[in-house]
N, C-alpha and C positions, 0 to 999 in steps of 0.2 A: 803238340809237342809237350811232353811233361817236363817241369824246370826239374833242376838237381840242386841239391845241397851237398855240403861235401867240407872236409878240412884235410889236414896234411896226409892223414891215415887212410880215410874213407870217402866215397861219394855215395849220396841216397838220392834215388829217383822213385817216385817224384818227392818233391820237396816239403809235402804235407799229407795228411792222411785225409781221404775222402769216404764218406759213408753214405749210400745211398738207403736212405731210413724208410722203412716200412714197418707198422705196427707190428706186434708179435711175432717179429721176423729178426734172425741175426743178420747183420750187416758186415761184409768183408772190406778190407783194404789192404793191400799187398805194397811194400816198398821194397826195392832190389839195394842191396849193400855191396859195395864193391870195393875190394882191398886195392888201394893205389900204389903200394910200396912192394918193397922185394922181401918183407918180413911176414910173419904170421901175425894175424891182427884178431884179437878177440873184442868182442862186442857185448854189451848190457843194454837191454831197452827197459825203463823205466816209465811210470805213467801218474799222473795227478789223481786217476781214479784207477785203481788197480781192480776194484769189485764189478767195474763197468765194461773192462775190456779183457779179452783173452789172448795172450803174445806167443806164438811159435814159430821159431823158438825165441825165448826172451834172452839166450845166452848163446853163444856161439863164437867158433874159429874160423876165419876166412884166410884161405893160403895165399898166396902173393899173386896179385893179378885174378883174382878170381871172384866170383860174386855169390851172395846167397840171398834167397828171398825169405824176408819176413812176413807173415800173415798177421794181421790184427784183425780181431772179431770182437764187434761191438755186440753186446748181448741184447735180446729180444727186449724191446721197450714197449710198455703198456700205454704212455703217451708219447706224443713227439717234443723232443728234446727242445729246449729252448734255442732260437737261432743265437742266441747273445752267451751261449756256453764257452766256458774257459779251459776247457781239458787241454793238456799237453802232454808230449812225449819227450823223454830226453833218451838220447842214443848215446852212450859211453863207449870208446874206445882205446885201446892201448895195445902195444905191442907186447908178444909173449913169445917164449920158447919154441921154436919148431916142433919139439917133442910133446908140448903141452897138448892135456887133454881136456875135453871140455868139463867133464865131471870132475876134473881133479883142480879146476880153477877157484882158488878159496876166495873168500869173502872180501879179503884186503886186495885183489885183483884190480878191483875198480874204485878203491879208497883213495882218495888224495892224502888222507893222513898216513896212508903206506910210505911216502917219500917220493912213490914214483913222480917223476915229472912229464911223463909221456900220455898222460890219460887225457884225452881229448873228449868234448861234449858237444853235442849238436842237438838244438830244439826243434822237435815238429809239431806244427798246430793242426788241429782238428777242425775239418768243416764237416757240415751235414747238409746232405742233398735231399731236397723233400720232392715228392710229387705235387703238381701245381695245386690239387685240391688242399693237400696236407699243408703246405706253405701257407696257403690262405688261411686254413683251419689253424695253424699255429700261429698267425698274426691275430686272427681273431680272439685266440685264447690270450694271447698276450694283451691284445686291447682290453678285453673282459677282467682281466686282472688289475689291469692299471684303473679301469672303472671301478673296480670293488676296494682297490685301494684308497681312490679319491673318496668315493662314499663312505668309506669308514673313518677316515680323516676328517671329512665333513660332519659326520655324525657324532665323533669325539669333540671336534669344535663347538658344535651346536648345544651338545650336553655341557660343556663347560660355560657356554655363555648363560644357559639356562640356571645352572648353580650359582653363577655370581650375580643373575637377576633375583633368585629367591634370596640370597643373602642381603642384598640390597633392599630388598622388601621389609625383610625381618627386622632389617636396622631400622629402615623407616617407622615401622610400627613401633618397634621399641622408644624411638625417640618422641615419638606422638603420645605413646603412654607416658612416658616421664613428664612430657611437657603438660598434658591434662594433670597429672598430680601436681604440678607445681602451680597450676592455676588454682585448682580446688584448696591446696594450703593457704593461698595468698587469700582466698575469698574466705575460708574461714578464720583468717587472721583479722581479716578487714571486719568481719562481723561481730567478733570478740571485742576489738576496740570502739566499735559504735556502741554495743551493748552497755561496756564500762562506762564510756562517756555520758550515754544516756541516764544511767543509774546514777551517776555524780550531779547530773543537771536536775533530775527529780529530786535527789536529796537536797540540794541547796534550797531549790523552790520551797519545799517542805520546811526548810529551817527558817527562811525568810516569813512564810506564811505565820509559822508558831511564833515568832518574834511581833509581827505584826498584831497577832490576835492577843499577846500578852500585853501590849502597849495600849491596845483598844481597851482591855479590860481595866487597866490601870488607871 
């Protein structure tokens, strides 16, 4: 037995929209709206995905204690929708004058800004029903997408690690080059000091030899 939903003005059976999904085919779901009051009640159907569904009638007036059937059509799908889809429908209802005509309902009839306190809203969720093979396929596709996302994230992480490794290698090479330059400068400085000291030593030896030669001649 189908569950019913409702408020003080109307009741809706069933309490959710169920679609038997097949690729490339439209799917239908009917709901029955019953006026529980002694007044004329106008209703309007809204959805979060207006391009995906076709609602007839999407606006209407139900007489006291009478009912109306609303057919919602899911447009043909080229691939199976996700099981985790979050499409929703909103059914608004309000009391109207017995002489009111559907074509004459203004845009403010279901607007809360109009000051009407009798506008009531009822939310209906959407449920997709799949053939067994399609459900498995849908699950496989979801798993495949998850694996692709994981591979993509892993690739990005690996790329970042490679870039960091290359940067570290470049810094290491630069430090080695600077260290080699410092060593070469130190060696050159040491060679220059040694040459200068050697020249002084040679000069002193020459001076002493000269003095000794003068002394020996004198």
